[in-house]
C-alpha positions in Angstrom: 6.0 34.0 23.9 4.8 32.0 26.9 3.6 35.2 28.5 1.6 36.2 25.4 0.0 32.8 25.3 -1.0 33.1 29.0 -2.3 36.6 28.5 -4.3 35.9 25.4 -5.2 32.3 26.4 -4.2 31.2 22.9 -2.3 27.9 23.2 -1.2 25.3 20.6 -3.8 22.9 22.0 -6.6 25.4 21.6 -5.6 26.2 18.0 -5.5 22.5 17.2 -8.9 22.0 18.8 -10.4 24.8 16.7 -8.8 23.5 13.5 -10.2 20.0 14.3 -13.7 21.5 14.8 -13.5 23.1 11.3 -11.9 20.1 9.7 -14.4 17.6 11.0 -17.5 19.7 11.0 -20.5 18.0 9.5 -22.2 21.1 8.2 -21.9 24.9 8.0 -18.3 24.9 6.9 -17.1 25.5 3.3 -15.2 22.6 1.7 -12.2 24.8 1.0 -12.1 25.8 4.7 -12.3 22.1 5.8 -9.5 21.2 3.4 -7.3 24.0 4.7 -7.9 23.0 8.3 -7.2 19.4 7.4 -4.0 20.4 5.6 -2.9 22.4 8.6 -3.6 19.5 11.0 -1.8 17.1 8.7 1.3 19.3 8.7 1.1 19.5 12.5 1.1 15.7 12.9 3.6 15.2 10.0 1.2 13.1 8.0 2.2 14.7 4.7 5.9 14.1 5.4 5.2 10.4 6.2 3.1 10.0 3.1 5.8 11.5 0.9 8.4 9.3 2.5 6.2 6.2 1.8 5.7 7.4 -1.8 9.4 7.8 -2.3 10.2 4.4 -0.9 7.5 2.8 -3.1 8.9 4.5 -6.2 12.4 3.4 -5.3 11.2 -0.1 -4.8 9.4 -0.1 -8.1 12.5 1.2 -9.9 14.6 -1.5 -8.3 12.2 -4.1 -9.5 12.3 -2.7 -13.0 16.1 -2.7 -12.9 16.2 -6.3 -11.6 13.8 -7.4 -14.3 16.0 -5.8 -16.9 19.1 -7.4 -15.5 17.4 -10.8 -15.5 16.2 -10.4 -19.1 19.8 -9.4 -20.1 21.3 -12.4 -18.3 18.7 -14.7 -19.9 19.6 -13.3 -23.4 23.3 -13.8 -22.7 22.6 -17.3 -21.4 20.9 -18.2 -24.7 24.0 -17.3 -26.5 26.1 -19.9 -24.7 25.8 -23.6 -25.5 25.7 -26.4 -23.0 29.5 -26.7 -22.8 29.8 -23.1 -21.7 31.2 -21.9 -25.0 29.9 -19.0 -27.0 27.9 -20.0 -30.1 
């Protein structure tokens, strides 16, 4: 593999540079080509995985907040059923 890269002069850096040229070109490149190049670059630098991880953590946090609110509401309802002496009404 290394020999082929040396022979053809195709390296990972060169491929990334070419993708970046397409992705960040101001004109002369179709939108779908730019999006594909950006997607490939994002995969290379793991941006997509990081974003997915952040989204998962945000969803988990939101679910935990909902569960906590439900628990607090339930405890408030149960507390309303008990009088000041701690006895059930």
